[in-house]
N, C-alpha and C positions, 0 to 999 in steps of 0.2 A: 533788950526790951525794957529793962529797968530804967535806963537813961531816957528812953522814949516816954515812958510813963511819967517820969519826973517832969518833962516838959508839958505833958497833957494835964497833969494834976492842977496846974495853975488855972485851968479853964473848966474846972469841974461843973460849975453851975451852968455855963453856956452849953456844955456838952449835954448835960441832963435836959436842959430846955430844948435843945436840938432833937434829942431822942424822943421827947414827949411829942414834939411837933411832927416828927417822922412817923410816930404811931398814929397821929391824927391823919396824916396823908394816906397811910396804908389803909386805915379803916374807911376813909372816904373813897379811895380807889376801889375798894371791894363793895362798898354800899351802892355806888352808882349803877352797876349792872343789876343789882336787886331792884332798884327803882325802875330801871328799864323793863325788867321782867314784869313788875306789877303794872306798868303801863300797857304792856302787850296783853296782859290778862284782861284788861278793860275793853279790849276789842274782841267781842264775842263772835260776831258774825255780821252779815250785811244788815244795815239799819239797826244794829244792836251795839252801838258804840257810845260809851259814856264820856262825851267830850269834856264835860265839866271836871270830872276826875282826872282825865288825861292831862288837861291843862295844869292841874295841881301837881301831878307827877312831873311834868316837863319843867314847871317852876322849881320844884325841889331839885331836879337834876341840875338845872342851871345854877341854883344857889350852892349846891355841894361842889359843882365844878369850879365855880369862882372861888369858893372857900379853899379848895384843894390847891389852886394855882397861887393864891395869896400866901398860904402856909408854905408852899414849896419855895416861893420867893424869899420869905422870912428865913427859912432853914438855910437857903443858899447864902444869904447875907451873913447869918450867924457863923456858918461854917467857913466862909471866906475870911471873916474877921479873925477867927481862931487860927486858920492856916497862916494868914499873914503874920500874926503875932508869934506863932510857933517858929515860922521861918526866920523872923527877925531875931528871936532869942537864940536859935541855933547858929545863925550867921555870926552874931556877936560872940558867942562862946567859941566858935571855930577861929574867929579872928584873934581872940585873946590867946588861944592856944598857939596860933601861928606866930605870935609875937615872942613866944618862948622857944620856938623851933631853932635848931642850930643853923648858923650861917651856911654851913656846908650843904645842908638840904636845900636851902633857898637858892644857893648858887648853882646847884645841879638841876634845878627846874626853872622854867621860865615863869615870870610873874603872871602872865596871862593864863598859863596852864593851871597854876595853883588857884587863882581866883575863879576860873571857869569850873574847875572841879568842885570848889566850895559851893558856888551858886547852884550848879546843876544837882549836886548830891543833896543839898539842903532842900531844894524844891521837890525832888523825888521823895525824900523821906517824909516831909510834911504833908504832901499830897497823899501819899500812900497811907500814912497814919490815920488821918481823919476821914478822908473820903472812902477809903477801904472799909474802915470801921462802920461808917454810916450806911454804906451799901450792904454790908454783911448784916447789920441790924435790921435794915429795911427788908432784905430778902428773907431772913428768918421769920420776922413778923408776918410777912405776906403769906408764907407757907402755913404758919400756925393759924392765922385768922381765916385763911381760905379753907383749911380743914374744918375749923369750927363752924363756918358758914355752911359748908357742905353737909355736916352732920345735922345742923339745925334745919336744913331744908329737906334732906332725904338721907337717913342713916344707912340704908342698904346700899344706895348708890355710892355714898361716901366710903364705905368699907371696900367696895369693889375698886374704887380709885386708889385708896390707900394701899391695898394689897397688890394691885397690878402695876402701880408706878415703879416701885423698886424692881419688880420682876422685868418690866420693860427696859429699865436701865441695864440690868445684867444681861438681858438678851441682846441689846444694842451693843454692849461692850464685847460680847462673844462674837457677834456677827462682824464687827469692825476688825477684831483681831484676825479672824479667819480670812476675811476679804483682803486685809493688808498683806498677809503672807502669800495668798494666792496671787494677788496683784504683783507682788515682788517677784514671784516665780515667773509669771507671765512676761513681765518686762525684762 
């Protein structure tokens, strides 16, 4: 982990910028359903529709959707540049180390096998480092902001969801364990 962090440290500012933009994406993704709900609230009944306000809401939804997609594109560009740079740095370091490896090792392995391992391993490490980190950050933010929005809309309902969600996970785990062992016996 220490050596992985050493490679990532060089791109600290880009990563911070990517995380800030990821926060913007999460907030936008959570705000669009709130806008949709406010548009639905403007439809009271037959002949009681405030079209002027609905057009404003639809315009806001369109603006936030475009903003979200543009920011997602920027985040992907930033992340791809970071991944390519980290991969290049890793490959260069591995190639430098391979130059110091004994001839006995190189003779016992085919040249294609060594190069293939270096390329695939470096790609897997670099993809896992940054994309995994970004997805974890995005997932955690989504959960936190969703809970915040739920409490701002209806505190009682939010508490029900917060309490029942872990309970349903434990129940699902219990059921899956039981059904797996029963299925195993049956088969």
